[in-house]
C-alpha positions as CSV (number, residue, x, y, z in Angstrom):
1,M,-46.9,-13.9,-33.7
2,M,-47.3,-17.2,-32.0
3,I,-45.7,-19.8,-33.9
4,D,-48.0,-23.5,-33.7
5,P,-45.7,-26.2,-33.1
6,L,-47.5,-28.4,-35.2
7,M,-46.9,-26.1,-37.8
8,L,-43.4,-25.9,-37.3
9,L,-42.5,-29.4,-37.5
10,Q,-44.9,-29.6,-40.4
11,A,-42.8,-27.1,-42.5
12,Y,-39.3,-29.0,-41.2
13,S,-41.2,-31.5,-43.2
14,I,-41.1,-30.0,-46.5
15,G,-37.5,-28.3,-46.1
16,V,-38.9,-24.5,-44.6
17,F,-37.8,-22.9,-41.1
18,P,-38.4,-20.0,-39.4
19,M,-36.7,-16.8,-38.7
20,A,-37.0,-13.0,-37.6
21,D,-35.0,-9.8,-38.3
22,D,-34.1,-8.9,-35.0
23,R,-34.6,-10.3,-31.0
24,D,-37.9,-8.2,-30.5
25,A,-39.3,-9.0,-33.7
26,A,-42.8,-9.5,-34.0
27,D,-42.6,-11.1,-37.1
28,V,-41.5,-14.7,-38.5
29,Y,-40.8,-15.0,-42.3
30,W,-40.2,-19.1,-43.6
31,V,-37.3,-19.6,-45.5
32,E,-36.5,-21.8,-48.2
33,P,-32.9,-21.9,-49.4
34,K,-32.2,-22.3,-53.3
35,H,-28.8,-24.1,-51.7
36,R,-28.7,-25.9,-48.4
37,A,-25.9,-26.4,-46.0
38,I,-26.3,-30.5,-45.1
39,L,-23.0,-32.0,-42.9
40,P,-22.9,-35.7,-44.3
41,L,-22.8,-37.7,-41.1
42,D,-20.2,-40.1,-42.8
43,G,-18.0,-37.1,-43.8
44,F,-17.2,-35.3,-40.1
45,H,-13.7,-33.5,-40.8
46,L,-11.9,-34.7,-37.2
47,S,-8.6,-32.9,-36.9
48,G,-5.9,-34.0,-35.3
49,S,-6.0,-30.7,-32.6
50,L,-9.7,-31.4,-32.2
51,A,-9.6,-35.6,-31.6
52,K,-7.0,-34.3,-29.2
53,T,-9.2,-32.0,-27.1
54,I,-12.1,-34.6,-27.4
55,R,-9.9,-37.6,-25.9
56,R,-8.6,-34.8,-23.3
57,E,-12.1,-34.0,-22.4
58,R,-10.8,-30.6,-22.3
59,F,-14.5,-29.8,-21.8
60,R,-17.6,-31.7,-20.1
61,V,-20.0,-32.6,-22.8
62,T,-23.7,-33.1,-22.0
63,A,-27.2,-33.6,-24.0
64,N,-30.6,-32.0,-23.0
65,R,-29.6,-31.1,-19.7
66,A,-29.5,-27.2,-20.2
67,F,-31.7,-26.9,-23.1
68,P,-33.1,-23.7,-21.6
69,A,-29.7,-22.1,-21.1
70,I,-28.0,-22.9,-24.7
71,L,-30.8,-21.5,-26.4
72,S,-30.6,-18.4,-24.6
73,L,-26.8,-18.4,-24.9
74,C,-27.6,-18.7,-28.4
75,A,-29.9,-15.9,-29.4
76,E,-26.9,-13.3,-26.7
77,A,-25.4,-10.5,-29.0
78,A,-21.9,-10.8,-29.6
79,P,-19.1,-8.7,-30.8
80,D,-19.8,-10.7,-34.3
81,R,-23.2,-10.4,-34.4
82,P,-25.1,-7.8,-32.6
83,S,-28.4,-8.6,-33.5
84,T,-29.8,-12.6,-33.4
85,W,-32.6,-14.2,-35.7
86,I,-33.9,-15.9,-32.7
87,S,-36.6,-14.1,-31.8
88,R,-39.1,-14.2,-28.3
89,E,-41.7,-16.0,-30.1
90,I,-39.2,-18.3,-31.9
91,E,-37.3,-19.0,-28.5
92,R,-40.9,-19.8,-26.7
93,A,-41.5,-22.6,-29.8
94,Y,-38.3,-24.2,-29.5
95,L,-39.3,-24.5,-25.4
96,T,-42.4,-26.3,-26.1
97,L,-40.6,-28.5,-29.1
98,H,-38.0,-30.0,-26.1
99,E,-40.7,-30.3,-24.0
100,R,-42.1,-32.1,-26.3
101,R,-38.9,-34.6,-27.2
102,F,-38.5,-32.8,-30.8
103,A,-36.0,-30.2,-30.4
104,H,-32.8,-31.2,-28.5
105,S,-29.3,-29.6,-26.7
106,V,-26.0,-30.4,-26.6
107,E,-24.0,-28.5,-23.9
108,V,-20.5,-27.8,-23.8
109,W,-19.3,-26.7,-20.1
110,D,-16.0,-25.3,-18.8
111,G,-16.2,-26.7,-15.0
112,D,-19.7,-25.7,-14.5
113,E,-19.7,-22.9,-16.3
114,L,-21.5,-22.7,-20.2
115,V,-19.1,-22.3,-22.5
116,G,-20.8,-23.2,-26.0
117,G,-23.1,-26.1,-27.7
118,L,-26.1,-26.3,-30.0
119,Y,-29.4,-27.0,-30.2
120,G,-31.8,-28.2,-33.5
121,V,-34.9,-30.4,-34.1
122,A,-35.2,-34.0,-34.8
123,L,-38.1,-35.7,-37.0
124,G,-37.5,-39.1,-38.0
125,R,-34.0,-39.8,-38.8
126,A,-33.5,-36.0,-39.9
127,F,-31.7,-33.5,-37.5
128,F,-32.2,-30.1,-38.5
129,G,-29.5,-28.0,-36.4
130,E,-30.2,-24.3,-35.5
131,S,-27.6,-22.4,-34.2
132,M,-24.2,-23.5,-32.3
133,V,-22.3,-21.0,-30.3
134,S,-18.9,-20.9,-28.6
135,R,-17.8,-18.9,-25.8
136,R,-14.5,-20.9,-25.5
137,T,-11.8,-22.0,-28.2
138,D,-13.3,-25.0,-29.8
139,A,-16.1,-25.3,-27.7
140,S,-19.0,-25.6,-30.7
141,K,-16.6,-27.6,-32.4
142,V,-16.7,-29.9,-30.0
143,A,-20.3,-30.2,-29.9
144,L,-20.4,-31.0,-33.5
145,A,-18.2,-33.6,-33.2
146,W,-20.8,-35.3,-30.5
147,L,-23.7,-34.7,-32.3
148,V,-22.4,-36.2,-35.5
149,A,-21.2,-39.0,-33.5
150,R,-24.5,-39.7,-31.7
151,L,-26.3,-38.7,-35.3
152,R,-24.8,-41.8,-36.5
153,F,-25.2,-44.5,-33.3
154,G,-28.5,-43.2,-33.6
155,G,-29.3,-44.2,-37.2
156,F,-29.6,-40.8,-38.4
157,T,-29.1,-40.2,-42.1
158,L,-29.4,-36.3,-42.6
159,L,-28.0,-33.5,-40.6
160,D,-29.5,-30.4,-41.8
161,C,-27.1,-27.3,-41.4
162,Q,-29.5,-24.5,-43.4
163,F,-26.8,-22.1,-44.1
164,M,-23.2,-22.7,-45.4
165,T,-20.2,-21.0,-43.4
166,D,-16.5,-21.4,-43.6
167,H,-16.9,-23.0,-40.1
168,L,-19.1,-25.5,-41.4
169,R,-17.6,-26.1,-44.3
170,S,-14.0,-26.6,-42.9
171,L,-15.9,-29.0,-40.7
172,G,-17.0,-31.0,-43.9
173,A,-20.6,-29.3,-44.9
174,I,-21.0,-29.4,-48.5
175,E,-24.2,-27.3,-50.4
176,V,-26.5,-29.2,-52.3
177,R,-29.7,-27.9,-54.2
178,Q,-33.0,-27.6,-52.6
179,R,-34.7,-30.3,-54.6
180,D,-31.7,-32.8,-53.9
181,Y,-32.0,-31.6,-50.2
182,V,-35.8,-32.1,-50.4
183,Q,-34.9,-36.0,-51.6
184,L,-32.9,-36.5,-49.2
185,L,-35.1,-35.0,-46.3
186,G,-38.1,-37.5,-47.7
187,V,-35.8,-40.6,-47.6
188,A,-34.7,-39.2,-43.5
189,T,-38.7,-38.6,-42.3
190,E,-39.9,-41.6,-43.9
191,G,-42.7,-42.8,-41.8
192,V,-43.3,-39.9,-39.9
193,T,-47.0,-39.1,-39.5
194,L,-47.6,-35.7,-38.6
195,G,-51.6,-35.1,-37.9
196,A,-53.3,-34.4,-35.3
197,W,-51.6,-32.6,-32.4
198,D,-52.3,-35.4,-30.0
199,G,-50.7,-38.3,-32.3
200,V,-47.6,-36.5,-32.6
201,L,-46.9,-35.4,-29.5
202,S,-47.6,-39.6,-28.3
203,T,-44.6,-40.2,-30.4
204,G,-41.4,-37.4,-29.7
205,S,-39.1,-37.1,-32.4
206,G,-38.7,-40.7,-33.0
207,V,-36.6,-44.1,-32.4
208,A,-33.5,-42.2,-33.8
209,A,-33.3,-39.5,-31.5
210,E,-34.4,-41.2,-28.4
211,R,-31.6,-44.0,-29.5
212,A,-29.0,-41.0,-29.8
213,F,-30.3,-38.5,-27.0
214,R,-31.5,-40.4,-24.4
215,P,-28.2,-42.1,-22.7
216,L,-26.4,-39.2,-22.9
217,A,-28.7,-37.1,-21.6
218,E,-29.6,-39.3,-18.8
219,G,-26.1,-40.5,-17.5
220,S,-27.2,-43.9,-17.8
221,P,-24.6,-47.3,-19.2
222,D,-25.0,-47.1,-23.0
223,S,-26.0,-51.0,-23.2
224,L,-26.9,-50.3,-26.9
225,L,-23.5,-49.4,-27.7
226,P,-20.9,-51.8,-29.5
227,P,-19.1,-53.5,-26.1
228,S,-15.5,-51.6,-27.4
229,L,-17.3,-48.5,-26.9
230,I,-19.7,-49.3,-23.2
231,V,-18.7,-46.8,-20.7
232,S,-20.2,-46.2,-17.5
233,G,-22.0,-43.1,-17.2
234,P,-21.5,-40.3,-20.3
235,L,-19.6,-41.6,-23.1
236,S,-16.4,-40.5,-22.6
237,G,-14.6,-38.3,-25.1
238,H,-12.3,-41.4,-26.2
239,S,-15.2,-43.5,-27.4
240,I,-16.8,-40.0,-29.1
241,A,-13.7,-39.6,-31.2
242,Q,-13.5,-43.6,-31.5
243,L,-17.2,-44.0,-32.8
244,L,-16.2,-40.8,-35.4
245,T,-13.3,-42.7,-37.0
246,Q,-14.5,-46.2,-37.0
247,T,-17.6,-45.1,-38.9
248,S,-16.0,-42.8,-41.4
């Protein structure tokens, strides 16, 4: 089954997302959980040890530099996850959304090795986290911390985590009823028009995503940041930690 990219975005706009039974599944089903995990952007739990890891820049962090690689890494089997819901059709659909500036990734590197990260879809001021992966201790936590900081800076109001896990709960995620989630989603996607595909292509994720991801992706000076956070090149770990604590 080929997933139409516009239909996929329309599904997100009403609170629905795709999954598959395994990597080689031919069919995709659409999910609308009765209870939704979200991570309030002012409620991220930055522990002392995680803040220290970020400030010391134990890992190098980029955004949108290796989207296909992070998507592939998320789809790999692991000892605690022998199968994946990311089928090849789903993978192709998100690669298309990335090419059209709707899907974004945060990559965590240990030297030149990709050891973790996450990817998701941005629409208006909503970010739908799809999957995250860790091949080193704290790699996925670092990726999520960077994501939250950048979403705050970009003006996002909703970070959707889909299903609650102990890992997400420890980082500040909460569960809300689907009807409450839809209200939050409506506010976050207000003004987003998903009509003809050609029109959608010209807009990309929107202003919030451009602000949140472009400077980090390009590695250029971030002139939109407050003076205290301006750095040369990608935002430093110290500045990310500062941004998280300043806006709490």
